[in-house]
KOLZA-309405 format. One line per 10 residues: their letters; for each residue x, y, z of N, C-alpha, C, CB. Coordinates in steps of 0.1 Angstrom, whole numbers, always signed. Glycine has a CB too. Layout:
N
A	X:Y:Z:X:Y:Z:X:Y:Z:X:Y:Z | ... $
***
This chain:
136
MTIEIPAKNY	-51:+150:-114:-52:+144:-101:-52:+156:-92:-39:+134:-97 | -64:+160:-87:-64:+170:-76:-68:+166:-62:-73:+178:-80 | -64:+167:-53:-69:+162:-38:-65:+177:-31:-59:+147:-31 | -78:+181:-26:-77:+193:-14:-75:+187:+0:-91:+203:-12 | -65:+192:+5:-59:+191:+19:-54:+203:+23:-48:+182:+21 | -62:+215:+26:-52:+227:+25:-46:+226:+41:-62:+245:+20 | -35:+225:+43:-26:+223:+56:-29:+233:+64:-11:+224:+55 | -30:+244:+62:-33:+257:+71:-45:+257:+79:-33:+269:+63 | -56:+245:+76:-66:+249:+82:-67:+237:+92:-78:+251:+73 | -58:+228:+91:-58:+213:+99:-47:+213:+108:-55:+200:+88 $
PAGKDQKGVH	-48:+214:+121:-36:+217:+131:-31:+204:+132:-38:+223:+146 | -17:+201:+136:-11:+188:+141:-10:+178:+127:-22:+181:+153 | -13:+185:+115:-10:+176:+103:-18:+166:+101:+3:+171:+103 | -34:+171:+105:-46:+163:+101:-54:+169:+92:-53:+158:+112 | -63:+159:+84:-71:+169:+78:-84:+166:+82:-71:+170:+62 | -95:+171:+77:-109:+172:+81:-114:+160:+88:-117:+174:+71 | -107:+149:+82:-112:+136:+88:-103:+130:+98:-115:+125:+78 | -92:+138:+100:-83:+132:+111:-72:+123:+107:-91:+124:+121 | -69:+122:+93:-61:+116:+87:-48:+125:+85:-68:+112:+76 | -36:+117:+94:-23:+123:+92:-17:+124:+77:-13:+116:+100 $
YDGFIEDETL	-15:+135:+76:-9:+138:+61:+4:+147:+60:-18:+146:+52 | +14:+142:+68:+27:+150:+69:+33:+148:+57:+38:+145:+80 | +38:+164:+51:+48:+162:+40:+34:+162:+25:+59:+144:+43 | +20:+158:+27:+14:+154:+14:+11:+164:+4:+2:+147:+16 | +13:+176:+10:+12:+188:-2:+26:+189:-10:+8:+205:+5 | +35:+185:-2:+49:+185:-11:+49:+172:-20:+64:+184:+0 | +43:+160:-14:+42:+147:-22:+34:+148:-34:+35:+135:-14 | +22:+155:-33:+13:+155:-42:+19:+167:-57:+0:+160:-32 | +29:+176:-52:+34:+185:-60:+47:+175:-67:+38:+200:-50 | +50:+169:-59:+62:+160:-65:+59:+149:-76:+68:+151:-53 $
IKQGLRGENG	+46:+144:-73:+39:+134:-80:+37:+141:-95:+23:+131:-73 | +28:+152:-96:+28:+158:-104:+38:+166:-112:+21:+161:-101 | +48:+164:-109:+62:+169:-116:+66:+156:-125:+76:+174:-105 | +64:+147:-114:+69:+132:-118:+61:+129:-132:+67:+120:-105 | +46:+129:-131:+40:+125:-142:+41:+134:-156:+26:+123:-137 | +46:+148:-154:+51:+155:-165:+65:+152:-167:+49:+170:-162 | +71:+145:-163:+85:+142:-164:+95:+154:-162:+88:+137:-177 | +92:+159:-153:+101:+172:-151:+112:+169:-147:+97:+182:-143 | +115:+157:-136:+126:+155:-129:+134:+139:-135:+122:+155:-113 | +133:+139:-148:+139:+128:-155:+129:+118:-158:+149:+122:-146 $
KYQRVIVLAG	+132:+115:-172:+123:+108:-178:+114:+93:-174:+129:+106:-189 | +123:+90:-164:+118:+76:-158:+108:+79:-145:+133:+65:-152 | +109:+91:-142:+96:+95:-129:+83:+94:-135:+97:+113:-123 | +80:+97:-146:+67:+94:-150:+61:+79:-152:+66:+100:-161 | +72:+72:-154:+68:+56:-152:+66:+53:-140:+77:+46:-157 | +77:+58:-132:+71:+56:-115:+59:+59:-110:+78:+64:-105 | +54:+69:-114:+45:+73:-109:+30:+64:-117:+47:+90:-110 | +30:+62:-130:+21:+53:-132:+25:+40:-127:+18:+54:-146 | +35:+33:-128:+34:+21:-120:+31:+23:-105:+46:+14:-122 | +30:+35:-99:+27:+36:-85:+8:+37:-87:+36:+51:-76 $
YKMIALLLRK	+3:+44:-95:-8:+45:-96:-16:+31:-101:-9:+55:-104 | -9:+25:-110:-14:+9:-113:-17:+1:-100:-4:+0:-121 | -5:+1:-94:-4:-4:-80:-13:+1:-68:+10:-2:-76 | -19:+12:-68:-25:+18:-59:-40:+12:-68:-21:+34:-57 | -44:+11:-77:-58:+9:-81:-59:-3:-81:-62:+14:-93 | -50:-14:-82:-52:-26:-79:-53:-30:-64:-43:-32:-84 | -45:-23:-53:-50:-25:-43:-63:-19:-36:-42:-23:-37 | -69:-8:-41:-81:-4:-39:-93:-12:-45:-81:+8:-43 | -90:-18:-56:-100:-29:-66:-100:-41:-52:-89:-37:-87 | -89:-49:-48:-86:-58:-39:-91:-54:-25:-72:-61:-41 $
NSDYGASVFQ	-92:-44:-22:-96:-38:-9:-111:-37:-10:-90:-24:-6 | -117:-32:-20:-133:-32:-21:-136:-46:-20:-140:-25:-35 | -129:-56:-25:-134:-71:-26:-133:-76:-12:-125:-81:-37 | -121:-75:-5:-120:-78:+5:-127:-71:+19:-110:-78:+3 | -130:-58:+18:-136:-50:+28:-123:-44:+36:-148:-59:+37 | -126:-35:+44:-117:-29:+51:-114:-40:+65:-123:-14:+55 | -109:-52:+63:-108:-62:+71:-93:-61:+78:-112:-76:+63 | -82:-54:+70:-71:-54:+70:-66:-42:+81:-69:-54:+56 | -76:-34:+84:-74:-25:+94:-84:-26:+108:-75:-11:+86 | -86:-39:+108:-95:-44:+122:-83:-55:+126:-116:-53:+118 $
NPVLSADTSP	-84:-58:+140:-78:-72:+142:-82:-82:+134:-80:-77:+155 | -73:-90:+133:-76:-107:+127:-87:-112:+133:-65:-118:+130 | -95:-116:+127:-110:-125:+134:-105:-136:+141:-122:-132:+121 | -93:-144:+137:-91:-157:+143:-77:-150:+154:-86:-173:+130 | -74:-141:+156:-63:-138:+166:-65:-125:+169:-49:-140:+160 | -77:-126:+180:-77:-110:+182:-71:-100:+188:-83:-108:+185 | -61:-109:+196:-46:-100:+202:-39:-98:+193:-37:-107:+213 | -41:-98:+179:-31:-93:+171:-36:-78:+163:-28:-105:+160 | -27:-70:+163:-30:-58:+157:-32:-57:+145:-22:-51:+157 | -39:-46:+138:-41:-49:+123:-24:-48:+117:-54:-36:+116 $
EQGILVRMSD	-17:-40:+121:-2:-38:+117:+7:-52:+120:+3:-24:+127 | +2:-57:+130:+10:-71:+130:+3:-79:+120:+8:-80:+146 | -11:-82:+120:-17:-89:+108:-11:-89:+95:-28:-84:+105 | -8:-76:+90:-4:-73:+79:+12:-77:+74:-6:-61:+79 | +18:-76:+86:+32:-81:+84:+33:-98:+84:+42:-75:+97 | +23:-105:+92:+21:-118:+90:+15:-124:+74:+13:-120:+101 | +9:-117:+68:+7:-115:+56:+17:-112:+46:+0:-107:+56 | +26:-104:+49:+39:-102:+42:+48:-114:+43:+48:-89:+48 | +48:-118:+55:+56:-129:+58:+51:-140:+50:+56:-133:+73 | +40:-147:+50:+35:-156:+40:+40:-151:+26:+20:-157:+40 $
KVARLVSLTT	+38:-138:+20:+40:-137:+6:+56:-139:+5:+35:-124:+0 | +65:-133:+10:+78:-139:+9:+83:-152:+11:+83:-134:+16 | +74:-160:+18:+76:-174:+16:+73:-179:+3:+70:-182:+25 | +61:-171:-4:+55:-178:-16:+65:-175:-24:+41:-173:-22 | +71:-163:-22:+80:-158:-31:+97:-165:-35:+81:-146:-24 | +100:-172:-22:+108:-178:-21:+106:-193:-29:+109:-177:-7 | +93:-199:-29:+86:-211:-32:+88:-209:-47:+70:-212:-26 | +82:-199:-51:+81:-198:-66:+96:-195:-76:+70:-184:-67 | +105:-191:-66:+117:-190:-73:+129:-199:-73:+122:-178:-69 | +124:-210:-63:+133:-222:-60:+134:-229:-72:+129:-232:-49 $
PGKDQQVKTE	+146:-232:-81:+146:-240:-92:+144:-251:-89:+156:-241:-98 | +136:-258:-99:+133:-272:-98:+122:-275:-90:+144:-279:-93 | +116:-264:-82:+103:-267:-74:+91:-265:-82:+102:-258:-62 | +80:-280:-84:+69:-279:-91:+58:-271:-81:+66:-294:-95 | +54:-259:-90:+44:-254:-85:+31:-258:-87:+44:-243:-88 | +22:-260:-75:+10:-270:-76:-1:-254:-79:+7:-281:-57 | +0:-244:-77:-11:-236:-81:-1:-228:-92:-20:-226:-68 | -5:-230:-103:-1:-225:-115:-5:-211:-120:-6:-234:-124 | -16:-204:-112:-22:-190:-116:-16:-178:-106:-41:-190:-115 | -5:-182:-100:+0:-170:-91:+16:-169:-96:-1:-174:-73 $
SVEDTLNDLT	+19:-158:-104:+34:-159:-107:+39:-147:-96:+38:-157:-124 | +56:-149:-100:+64:-139:-89:+55:-127:-94:+82:-138:-91 | +53:-119:-105:+49:-107:-104:+38:-104:-96:+47:-103:-115 | +27:-114:-95:+14:-112:-86:+20:-112:-73:+3:-123:-89 | +28:-119:-67:+31:-118:-52:+40:-106:-51:+40:-132:-45 | +49:-102:-59:+55:-92:-58:+43:-77:-55:+64:-92:-70 | +34:-79:-64:+26:-68:-65:+18:-68:-50:+17:-69:-79 | +13:-81:-43:+4:-83:-35:+18:-78:-21:-4:-101:-37 | +28:-82:-21:+38:-80:-10:+39:-62:-9:+54:-88:-13 | +40:-56:-22:+38:-42:-19:+27:-33:-17:+42:-36:-25 $
GYNILRIAAR	+16:-43:-23:+2:-38:-18:+0:-39:-1:-10:-49:-25 | +8:-50:+6:+8:-52:+17:+12:-41:+26:+13:-61:+18 | +25:-38:+19:+35:-24:+23:+26:-11:+25:+48:-20:+10 | +18:-12:+17:+13:+3:+15:-1:+2:+25:+9:+6:-4 | -7:-7:+26:-18:-11:+39:-9:-11:+51:-28:-27:+39 | -1:-11:+55:+7:-13:+65:+12:+1:+67:+18:-23:+62 | +15:+12:+59:+17:+25:+61:+2:+29:+65:+23:+32:+47 | -6:+28:+58:-21:+32:+60:-26:+29:+75:-31:+23:+49 | -22:+14:+78:-28:+9:+92:-20:+18:+100:-27:-8:+97 | -5:+19:+98:-1:+29:+110:-5:+44:+110:+14:+30:+110 $
MVSLLK	-10:+50:+99:-17:+63:+98:-31:+59:+108:-20:+68:+80 | -39:+53:+104:-52:+48:+111:-49:+47:+128:-57:+31:+103 | -39:+40:+129:-35:+38:+143:-30:+50:+152:-26:+30:+143 | -26:+61:+149:-21:+73:+156:-34:+79:+155:-8:+82:+150 | -44:+78:+149:-57:+87:+152:-63:+76:+165:-70:+91:+135 | -61:+70:+169:-67:+62:+181:-63:+69:+196:-62:+46:+181 $
***
């Protein structure tokens, strides 16, 4: 993985497109070390799990479009970040429902794993939305 963002060329922690990247270069180095297993045998697994999560998130974002970075259509006064928190709240409620003993689930195709992946993805999107809001 090569990501070119020369920190010296962009003031105030922004790249050429204006995206904040505080600590990005250090993060990239840490990720490369993790892929090589330099800081412990589980770090490679953590990096690979992160890549898998990001790939899933990018596929879903491609399907849904960038709506998560816009005010919700049915609630124009709600910020994108607040909208994501509402989605996360729904996922936590779903997680509680899925893990309640004896509760018969009507939707059989959604697992605890799917719900946790969605929750993780929404948190990544929340962080990204926060970065986008700093540009405004």
